[in-house]
C-alpha positions as CSV (number, residue, x, y, z in Angstrom):
1,M,14.3,-18.6,-23.8
2,R,13.0,-15.6,-22.3
3,F,11.4,-17.3,-19.6
4,E,15.1,-19.8,-18.3
5,V,15.3,-20.6,-14.7
6,K,19.4,-20.8,-13.2
7,D,20.8,-22.7,-10.2
8,S,22.7,-20.8,-9.7
9,L,22.5,-16.3,-9.6
10,T,26.1,-14.5,-10.6
11,E,26.2,-11.3,-8.9
12,E,26.2,-9.1,-12.1
13,E,22.4,-11.3,-12.7
14,I,21.2,-10.4,-9.2
15,E,22.4,-6.5,-9.2
16,A,20.7,-6.6,-13.1
17,G,17.5,-8.8,-11.4
18,F,17.5,-6.3,-8.6
19,N,17.6,-2.7,-11.2
20,A,14.8,-4.9,-13.1
21,V,12.6,-4.9,-10.2
22,I,12.5,-1.4,-9.3
23,R,12.2,-0.6,-12.8
24,D,8.9,-2.6,-13.0
25,G,8.3,-1.1,-9.2
26,I,8.2,2.9,-11.7
27,M,6.1,1.9,-13.1
28,S,3.1,-0.4,-11.5
29,Q,3.0,2.8,-9.4
30,I,2.3,5.1,-12.3
31,K,-0.4,2.1,-12.1
32,M,-1.4,2.0,-9.1
33,T,-1.9,5.9,-9.5
34,L,-3.6,6.5,-12.1
35,T,-6.3,3.3,-11.7
36,E,-6.7,3.6,-8.4
37,S,-7.5,5.7,-4.3
38,V,-8.8,8.4,-5.0
39,F,-9.1,9.0,-9.2
40,L,-10.7,5.5,-9.0
41,V,-12.9,6.5,-6.0
42,N,-14.2,10.0,-7.9
43,F,-14.5,8.4,-11.1
44,A,-16.7,6.0,-9.5
45,L,-18.7,8.9,-6.8
46,L,-20.0,10.8,-11.1
47,L,-21.1,7.5,-11.6
48,G,-23.4,7.7,-8.8
49,A,-21.6,5.0,-6.2
50,S,-23.0,5.3,-3.3
51,N,-20.5,4.4,0.5
52,S,-21.5,0.4,-0.5
53,V,-20.3,0.1,-4.0
54,I,-17.2,1.5,-2.6
55,G,-16.8,-0.1,-0.6
56,L,-17.0,-3.7,-2.6
57,L,-14.7,-1.6,-4.9
58,A,-12.6,-2.4,-1.8
59,A,-13.2,-5.1,-1.3
60,I,-12.2,-7.1,-4.0
61,P,-9.1,-6.7,-4.9
62,P,-8.4,-8.5,-0.9
63,L,-11.0,-11.1,-2.5
64,A,-9.2,-12.2,-5.1
65,Q,-6.5,-12.6,-3.5
66,L,-8.6,-16.5,-3.1
67,L,-7.1,-17.2,-5.9
68,Q,-3.4,-17.5,-4.6
69,I,-5.1,-20.9,-3.6
70,P,-5.2,-23.1,-7.4
71,A,-2.2,-20.7,-8.1
72,I,0.0,-22.6,-5.8
73,S,-1.0,-25.8,-7.9
74,L,0.3,-23.8,-10.5
75,V,3.9,-22.3,-9.6
76,E,4.9,-25.8,-7.4
77,R,3.3,-27.5,-10.5
78,R,5.4,-25.3,-13.6
79,R,7.9,-24.4,-11.5
80,V,9.2,-21.2,-13.6
81,R,7.4,-17.7,-12.1
82,R,9.0,-15.5,-14.1
83,E,5.9,-16.8,-16.7
84,I,3.5,-17.1,-14.5
85,C,3.5,-13.6,-13.4
86,V,4.5,-12.3,-17.5
87,V,1.6,-13.6,-18.4
88,A,-0.8,-12.8,-15.4
89,S,0.4,-9.5,-15.6
90,A,-0.2,-8.6,-18.6
91,A,-3.8,-10.2,-18.5
92,S,-4.5,-8.2,-15.6
93,R,-3.4,-4.7,-16.7
94,S,-5.0,-5.2,-19.7
95,S,-8.4,-4.9,-18.2
96,I,-7.3,-1.3,-17.3
97,L,-8.1,-0.4,-21.3
98,V,-12.0,-0.9,-20.4
99,M,-12.2,1.2,-17.9
100,A,-10.6,4.2,-20.1
101,L,-13.4,2.9,-22.7
102,I,-16.3,3.2,-20.4
103,P,-17.4,7.0,-20.6
104,V,-16.5,7.2,-24.5
105,L,-19.0,3.9,-24.7
106,V,-21.8,3.0,-21.8
107,A,-23.7,5.5,-19.9
108,P,-23.5,6.1,-16.1
109,P,-25.3,3.6,-14.7
110,M,-24.1,0.1,-16.6
111,G,-20.2,2.4,-16.8
112,L,-20.8,1.0,-12.4
113,L,-21.5,-2.4,-13.2
114,I,-19.2,-2.4,-16.0
115,L,-15.8,-0.9,-13.6
116,V,-16.7,-3.3,-11.1
117,F,-16.3,-6.0,-13.5
118,A,-12.7,-4.5,-14.5
119,V,-11.7,-4.1,-10.9
120,I,-12.4,-7.7,-10.7
121,T,-10.6,-9.0,-13.2
122,H,-8.5,-6.5,-12.4
123,A,-7.6,-8.1,-8.8
124,A,-8.0,-11.0,-9.9
125,F,-4.9,-12.4,-12.7
126,G,-3.4,-10.3,-10.3
127,A,-4.0,-12.9,-7.5
128,I,-1.9,-15.2,-9.4
129,S,0.6,-12.9,-10.5
130,N,0.7,-12.0,-6.3
131,T,1.3,-15.6,-5.7
132,S,4.3,-16.3,-8.3
133,W,6.5,-12.5,-7.4
134,N,6.3,-13.8,-3.8
135,S,8.1,-16.2,-4.2
136,W,10.2,-15.3,-7.1
137,M,11.4,-12.5,-4.4
138,R,11.8,-14.5,-2.0
139,D,14.2,-16.7,-3.6
140,L,16.4,-13.7,-5.0
141,V,16.5,-11.1,-2.9
142,P,19.1,-12.3,0.1
143,E,17.3,-12.2,3.2
144,E,20.1,-9.7,5.0
145,R,18.9,-7.6,2.0
146,L,15.1,-7.8,2.6
147,G,15.0,-4.4,4.3
148,H,17.5,-2.1,2.6
149,F,16.4,-3.2,-1.1
150,F,12.5,-2.9,-0.7
151,S,12.7,0.2,1.8
152,R,14.8,1.5,-1.4
153,R,11.9,0.2,-3.9
154,L,9.0,1.4,-2.0
155,T,10.9,5.3,-1.7
156,I,11.1,5.1,-5.6
157,Q,8.3,4.5,-6.2
158,A,6.2,7.0,-3.4
159,A,8.7,9.8,-5.3
160,V,7.5,9.0,-8.4
161,G,3.7,8.5,-7.5
162,I,4.6,12.1,-6.1
163,I,4.2,13.1,-9.4
164,A,2.0,11.3,-11.2
165,T,-0.7,12.1,-8.5
166,L,-0.1,15.6,-9.0
167,S,0.2,15.7,-12.5
168,A,-3.5,13.2,-12.9
169,G,-4.7,16.1,-10.5
170,A,-3.4,18.7,-12.4
171,F,-4.9,17.9,-15.6
172,L,-8.5,16.5,-14.2
173,G,-9.1,19.3,-12.8
174,Y,-8.0,21.3,-15.8
175,W,-10.4,18.9,-17.6
176,P,-13.3,20.8,-16.5
177,L,-12.2,24.2,-18.0
178,A,-11.7,23.5,-21.5
179,F,-14.2,19.8,-22.2
180,P,-18.0,19.6,-21.0
181,T,-17.7,16.9,-20.6
182,V,-16.2,14.7,-16.6
183,L,-15.7,11.7,-17.5
184,Y,-14.4,11.5,-20.6
185,G,-10.9,12.8,-18.5
186,Y,-10.1,10.1,-17.0
187,S,-10.1,7.8,-20.0
188,Y,-7.1,9.8,-20.8
189,V,-5.8,9.6,-17.2
190,F,-6.5,6.0,-17.2
191,A,-5.1,4.6,-20.8
192,A,-1.6,6.6,-19.4
193,G,-2.1,4.1,-16.7
194,F,-2.4,1.5,-19.0
195,I,0.8,2.3,-20.8
196,A,3.0,2.1,-17.9
197,G,1.6,-0.9,-16.8
198,M,2.4,-3.0,-19.4
199,V,6.3,-1.4,-19.8
200,G,6.1,-2.7,-16.7
201,V,5.7,-6.3,-16.7
202,Y,8.5,-6.2,-19.9
203,A,10.0,-4.9,-17.0
204,I,9.7,-8.6,-15.0
205,S,10.1,-10.0,-18.1
206,T,13.6,-9.4,-18.4
207,I,14.4,-10.5,-14.1
208,P,15.9,-14.1,-13.0
209,E,15.3,-16.1,-11.9
210,P,16.5,-19.0,-9.4
211,R,15.5,-22.2,-9.8
212,M,12.8,-23.5,-6.9
213,V,13.8,-25.9,-4.5
214,S,12.6,-28.9,-4.9
215,T,10.6,-29.9,-2.5
216,D,7.6,-32.8,-3.0
217,S,5.3,-31.1,-5.5
218,R,3.1,-35.0,-5.0
219,R,1.5,-33.1,-2.5
220,E,-2.3,-32.2,-1.9
221,L,-3.0,-29.2,-2.6
222,L,-4.8,-28.6,0.9
223,K,-1.6,-29.7,3.0
224,L,0.5,-27.0,1.4
225,I,-2.3,-24.5,2.6
226,R,-2.6,-26.0,6.0
227,E,1.0,-26.3,6.3
228,P,1.5,-23.0,8.0
229,L,-1.2,-23.3,10.9
230,R,1.4,-25.9,12.7
231,D,3.9,-22.8,12.4
232,E,3.2,-21.9,15.7
233,N,4.5,-18.8,15.4
234,F,3.2,-17.6,11.7
235,R,0.5,-19.4,12.8
236,N,0.5,-16.0,15.4
237,L,1.8,-14.2,12.7
238,M,-1.7,-14.8,10.2
239,K,-3.7,-14.1,13.3
240,F,-1.7,-10.3,14.3
241,S,-1.7,-9.7,10.4
242,G,-5.6,-10.6,10.5
243,I,-6.8,-8.2,12.4
244,W,-4.7,-5.5,11.6
245,S,-5.6,-6.5,7.7
246,L,-9.1,-5.9,9.2
247,A,-8.8,-2.7,11.8
248,S,-6.8,-0.8,8.5
249,S,-8.8,-1.7,5.6
250,L,-12.2,-1.4,7.5
251,V,-11.4,2.7,6.4
252,A,-9.1,2.8,4.4
253,P,-11.8,3.0,1.1
254,F,-13.0,6.2,3.1
255,F,-11.4,8.9,3.8
256,T,-11.0,9.8,0.4
257,V,-14.6,9.7,0.6
258,Y,-14.3,11.5,3.9
259,L,-12.4,14.1,2.4
260,L,-14.4,14.7,-0.9
261,T,-18.2,14.6,1.0
262,R,-17.9,15.8,4.1
263,L,-15.4,18.0,4.4
264,A,-16.3,19.2,0.9
265,M,-12.6,19.3,-0.9
266,S,-12.2,19.7,-4.3
267,L,-10.5,16.8,-5.5
268,Q,-6.7,19.6,-6.5
269,L,-6.5,19.6,-2.8
270,V,-7.6,15.4,-2.2
271,T,-4.7,15.3,-4.4
272,V,-2.3,17.8,-2.6
273,F,-2.6,15.4,0.8
274,M,-2.7,12.8,-1.4
275,V,1.8,13.9,-2.0
276,L,2.0,15.3,1.7
277,T,1.7,12.1,2.4
278,Q,3.9,10.1,0.0
279,I,6.1,13.1,0.2
280,V,6.9,11.9,4.5
281,S,6.6,7.9,3.0
282,I,9.8,9.1,0.8
283,V,11.4,9.9,4.3
284,F,10.9,7.4,6.4
285,Y,11.0,3.7,4.2
286,K,14.8,3.9,4.5
287,F,14.3,5.3,7.9
288,W,12.0,2.2,9.1
289,G,13.7,-0.4,6.1
290,R,17.0,0.8,8.5
291,L,15.1,0.8,11.5
292,S,14.1,-3.0,10.7
293,D,17.7,-4.4,9.8
294,R,18.6,-3.1,12.8
295,F,16.3,-4.7,15.1
296,S,13.4,-6.6,13.4
297,N,10.3,-6.1,11.7
298,K,8.8,-7.2,14.7
299,S,10.0,-3.4,16.8
300,V,9.0,-1.4,14.1
301,L,5.6,-2.0,13.4
302,Q,5.3,-2.4,17.5
303,V,6.5,2.2,17.1
304,T,4.3,2.9,14.1
305,I,0.5,1.2,14.7
306,P,0.6,3.5,17.9
307,L,0.7,6.5,15.4
308,F,-1.4,5.1,12.4
309,L,-3.9,4.5,15.5
310,V,-4.0,7.9,16.9
311,G,-4.7,9.4,13.3
312,L,-7.8,7.6,12.7
313,V,-8.8,9.6,16.3
314,L,-8.0,12.8,14.7
315,W,-9.8,12.5,12.1
316,T,-13.8,12.8,14.4
317,F,-12.8,15.6,15.2
318,T,-11.9,17.5,11.4
319,T,-15.7,18.5,12.1
320,M,-16.8,19.7,15.9
321,P,-19.0,19.5,15.2
322,D,-18.6,20.7,11.2
323,V,-15.8,22.1,9.7
324,H,-14.1,24.7,11.6
325,V,-11.5,26.5,11.1
326,L,-8.9,24.1,12.4
327,T,-10.1,21.4,10.5
328,I,-7.1,21.3,7.3
329,P,-4.5,21.7,9.8
330,L,-5.8,18.6,11.4
331,V,-6.1,17.2,8.5
332,F,-2.2,18.1,7.7
333,V,-1.3,16.6,11.0
334,I,-3.3,13.3,10.2
335,H,-1.4,12.8,6.7
336,I,1.5,13.3,8.0
337,L,1.0,10.7,10.9
338,M,0.2,8.0,7.8
339,G,2.9,8.7,5.4
340,V,5.3,7.8,8.9
341,S,3.1,5.3,10.0
342,S,2.2,3.6,6.7
343,A,5.4,4.2,5.7
344,G,7.3,1.3,8.6
345,V,3.8,-0.1,8.5
346,N,3.6,-1.8,5.1
347,L,7.1,-1.8,4.5
348,A,7.9,-3.8,8.1
349,S,4.7,-5.7,7.4
350,A,5.7,-7.5,4.0
351,N,9.1,-8.1,5.1
352,M,7.9,-9.6,8.6
353,G,5.8,-12.1,6.3
354,L,9.6,-12.9,3.4
355,K,11.6,-13.5,6.9
356,L,9.4,-15.7,9.0
357,A,8.5,-17.8,5.4
358,P,11.7,-21.2,5.5
359,R,13.2,-20.4,1.8
360,G,11.7,-23.6,-0.2
361,A,8.3,-23.7,1.6
362,A,7.8,-19.8,0.4
363,T,5.1,-20.0,-1.9
364,H,2.5,-22.0,-0.2
365,Y,3.6,-20.2,3.4
366,L,3.3,-16.8,1.5
367,A,-0.4,-17.9,0.1
368,S,-1.8,-18.8,2.8
369,W,-0.5,-16.0,5.0
370,G,-1.8,-13.7,1.7
371,L,-5.5,-15.8,2.8
372,V,-5.9,-15.0,5.6
373,N,-4.9,-11.0,4.9
374,S,-7.2,-11.2,1.6
375,L,-10.2,-12.9,3.7
376,A,-10.6,-10.0,6.6
377,A,-9.1,-6.8,4.5
378,A,-12.3,-7.9,1.6
379,F,-14.9,-8.4,4.5
380,A,-14.2,-4.9,6.1
381,P,-14.4,-2.3,2.7
382,L,-18.0,-4.2,2.7
383,A,-18.8,-4.6,6.3
384,G,-17.3,-0.7,6.6
385,G,-19.8,0.3,3.3
386,A,-22.5,-1.8,4.4
387,L,-22.1,0.7,8.0
388,G,-21.3,3.7,6.0
389,D,-24.9,3.7,4.9
390,L,-26.5,2.5,7.3
391,L,-25.0,4.9,10.5
392,A,-25.3,7.9,8.0
393,N,-28.0,10.1,9.9
394,E,-26.5,8.5,13.4
395,Q,-24.9,10.3,15.7
396,L,-23.5,10.9,19.2
397,S,-23.0,13.6,21.2
398,I,-20.9,14.4,24.4
399,N,-21.0,18.4,24.5
400,L,-20.0,20.2,28.0
401,S,-22.4,23.5,29.1
402,W,-22.5,25.8,31.8
403,T,-25.6,26.9,32.8
404,H,-26.8,30.4,34.1
405,P,-30.4,31.9,34.6
406,G,-31.2,33.1,31.0
407,F,-28.0,32.2,29.9
408,E,-26.3,28.8,28.4
409,F,-23.0,28.4,27.1
410,V,-22.6,24.8,25.3
411,I,-18.4,23.3,24.2
412,P,-18.9,20.2,21.5
413,A,-17.0,18.4,23.2
414,F,-17.1,15.1,20.9
415,K,-19.3,13.8,18.3
416,L,-19.4,11.2,16.1
417,R,-21.1,11.1,12.8
418,G,-21.4,8.6,9.3
419,L,-17.4,7.2,8.6
420,D,-16.7,9.0,11.9
421,F,-17.8,5.0,14.0
422,L,-15.6,3.7,11.1
423,F,-12.7,5.5,12.1
424,M,-13.1,5.0,16.3
425,I,-14.5,1.1,15.2
426,S,-11.1,0.3,13.1
427,F,-8.9,1.7,16.2
428,L,-10.5,-0.5,19.1
429,I,-9.8,-3.2,16.1
430,G,-5.8,-1.9,15.6
431,L,-5.7,-2.0,19.7
432,Y,-6.2,-5.3,20.2
433,S,-4.3,-6.3,16.7
434,L,-1.1,-4.3,19.2
435,Y,-1.7,-6.8,21.5
436,R,-2.0,-10.1,19.1
437,L,1.1,-8.7,17.8
438,T,3.6,-9.4,21.2
439,S,3.1,-13.2,20.2
440,V,5.2,-12.8,17.4
441,R,8.6,-14.0,17.8
442,E,11.4,-12.4,15.4
443,V,15.0,-13.1,16.0
444,G,16.8,-9.2,17.0
445,E,13.3,-8.4,17.9
446,V,14.0,-5.9,21.1
447,D,11.4,-3.7,23.1
448,E,10.2,-1.1,21.8
449,K,11.2,1.7,24.2
450,V,14.8,0.6,22.9
451,L,13.7,1.7,19.0
452,I,11.9,4.7,20.6
453,D,15.8,6.1,22.2
454,T,17.4,4.9,18.4
455,I,14.4,6.8,17.4
456,V,15.0,10.0,18.8
457,S,18.9,10.0,18.8
458,D,19.0,10.1,15.2
459,A,16.8,12.5,14.9
460,R,18.8,14.6,16.7
461,R,21.5,14.0,14.5
462,G,19.2,14.9,11.9
463,V,18.7,17.8,13.7
464,R,21.9,18.9,13.6
465,S,22.5,18.0,10.3
466,L,19.4,20.6,9.0
467,S,21.3,22.7,10.6
468,T,23.3,23.5,7.9
469,V,22.6,24.6,4.1
470,E,24.3,21.9,2.7
471,G,22.3,19.2,4.7
472,F,18.9,21.2,4.7
473,R,19.8,20.6,0.3
474,T,20.8,16.3,0.4
475,Y,17.8,15.2,2.8
476,L,16.0,17.6,-0.2
477,L,17.3,16.0,-3.3
478,A,18.0,12.8,-0.9
479,P,14.5,11.5,-3.2
480,L,15.2,12.7,-6.7
481,S,19.0,11.0,-6.3
482,H,17.1,7.8,-5.9
483,V,15.4,8.2,-8.6
484,W,18.8,9.3,-10.6
485,H,20.6,6.6,-9.3
486,V,18.4,4.1,-11.1
487,L,18.1,5.3,-14.3
488,R,21.9,5.1,-14.1
489,K,21.4,1.2,-13.5
490,A,20.2,0.6,-16.2
491,E,22.3,1.9,-19.0
492,P,23.9,-1.0,-19.5
493,E,27.8,-0.5,-20.0
494,D,27.2,1.8,-16.9
495,S,25.1,-1.2,-14.5
496,K,28.9,-3.1,-12.9
497,D,30.0,0.5,-12.3
498,E,27.1,1.6,-10.6
499,A,26.8,-1.3,-8.7
500,D,29.8,-0.5,-7.4
501,S,29.8,2.2,-6.3
502,Q,26.4,2.2,-3.9
503,P,27.1,3.2,-0.6
504,A,27.0,2.3,2.0
505,E,23.3,2.9,4.5
506,T,23.7,6.2,6.3
């Protein structure tokens, strides 16, 4: 049977499963890059979307995570997570075809409505898939390898995302020069995302599944959901995660809107900045993964969240009062900070949830945790979109002036307008999330000063390595070597040899 479960897995089956997880990660990254983020936002703007609609599109995926509640019952009753994940993923990714056909079949006003419904379908079935996937990965990947394995997967995904982003950006930049209908170019981009997504579904179907730890499946769903709330430490984690999701999701959908509208950048330049963030993330995924395994995920979060918050504040200085000579350099610095911080935040927060969820109870623990994150992440962009439209014409200025008889010199020291207010609100909420993080306990956590000292020490060694031509070449080619390693391991006859030759972390 294709969807059989096993009481135990051999080392060869586990390694083959790891390779399949990474192959799905590659295909899923291509799908996400081509159908979400900057391309989806710009597609919606071309269809006439306002800030509120952009916020709605961003709120749909986390809001759909509410379906994890009935999905828990489905997983507990069916107990074949691979089957659930494959069927739900296939249904989710099929909705991308609808998005691809919008420019061909309907006019923009109706197209925007259909786009919203397609995103709802994609997110709803994706939520069901995620419920089974999280529990499945909790049992498949050993706890001591969580940081290393998923940092490696995220690194490879980021490398693939760079190629997909640049390719799609160049394609959509060229399309209007050759064809009059701009929206038709997005049909081809979305169709490519659909194909990649379905290839990823096949990869999911080949991942082996260990048998779920026996639990009392007759327990009421409400009791399953409430059980994590009685775990004080996990409850503290949910409080932190919910507040952080609120802070980050309030502004995340509007970074692209800000670049395209407020700063009037071209789509190609926006994709270049996206790639910059992805490149930085590639460099730092493995770095943060090693530190999270060595110390703790909490320690990593205590360093990376402040970096993210600094980036939020810098957004408000990109227009002071309007676009200025330092705007592009500031945007460059912001995307570097976002790449460094988001790599650590995404990796550490996901691994912390997996690590603190008890084995055998991971399904409903992670679903409850995801539910809190989803509610916050759904409310935030809706509120952000509404505030963005409400404050679009509002302005708060602080100026420094020098007045002399017959002469006055004014320097704009600080100015908030429109979306700038969202950045500052998000910054304040993010500060509070750091406070809530202090109440979460994790084995191996250290004071952030210890982690910073380790980072500085590693940086010094890195600089010494980069001082040689060979060292520079090693760092430059590291992402490509990751991808090549995965492709080689995908060959059946070489899988065992490649597993044996996997080097230790450096």
